N, C-alpha and C positions, 0 to 999 in steps of 0.2 A: 675645255677652254675654246671659247668662240674661234672660228678660223678668220684669218685676215683676208681680206680682199684687195686686190689692187685696182686703184681707181685713176682715171685720167680726168685731170681738172684743167679746164680752159676758160679763160675769163676775158671780158671786154668791159673795161672799167673806164667811164668818162671823166673822172677828175684823178690828178695825179697822186694827191695826197691818198685818197681811198685806194688807188692802184697799188701805191708803195705799202700800204698796209695789207691788202690782200698777197701781194708777193711774198713779204716776209713771213706772212702766216702760212703760205703754202711752202715756202722755203723751209720752214722750220718743221715741217711734216712730210716732205717728200723730196723727190728729184727733181731738179728743174732741167726740163727737156728742150724747150724752145722759149721765145719771148714770154708768152702767156700760157704755157703747157707745163704742166707737173704731173707726175705719177707718184702716188701715194699709196703705201701699204698699210691698211688700217683695219683693226678690229672695229665691231659695231659700236663700241662705246666712243672709240677715238673719232670714227666718223661722225657720230651725232654731234659730239662736241666741236669738231672742225666746222660741220655745217653751221651750227649755232654761232660761232665767232664769224664767221664769213657773212652770214645773213644780217649781222649786227654792223658790218663793216661796210656794206655797199648802200647805195640808194636803189631801192627796188624798183623805181622809175625809170632810171637811166642807166644801171649797170646790169651786168648779166654774167654769171657763172654757170658753165655746162659741167656736169659729172657723169662720166660713164663708169659702170662697174664692169671691169674687164674680167672679173671672176676670180677664184682663188689664187692667193698669192703665195704658191709653193716656193720654198727656197730654192729647189732644185730646177724649178720652171724659168726658163731665159727668156726675158722679153726681147724679142727682136722683130720690131717694126718694119714694113717695108718702107725705104727710104728713096726719094728721086733728089738728087743733087748731093749735098754733103752728107755723109753717113751719120747716123745717129750712133753716139758713143755713151752708153751708160756710165754713171759715175761708179769709181771704185770706192767701195766703203771699207774702211779698216777700223778694227776696234783696238784701241789703245787702253792698256790697262795698267 
């Protein structure tokens, strides 16, 4: 089974409609950290699919999405970014069965 990686997505989208579409797509696939910053834990197939959706959502002449691969997304690995000002509080995920 391919390992999941944690990615940091950040974007600068010129148009409100496209920005909202990118926001909703990333929100459905990861954790919203700041205005235009998301953390997503994805396997290679999910990453490729998400990239395809995002590339179709933006105007490549006006918009930009930056993606950083932060490495393996191990469940026991805790993401603790250095914060200046208001502390980062990761979302709490619960599974309801």
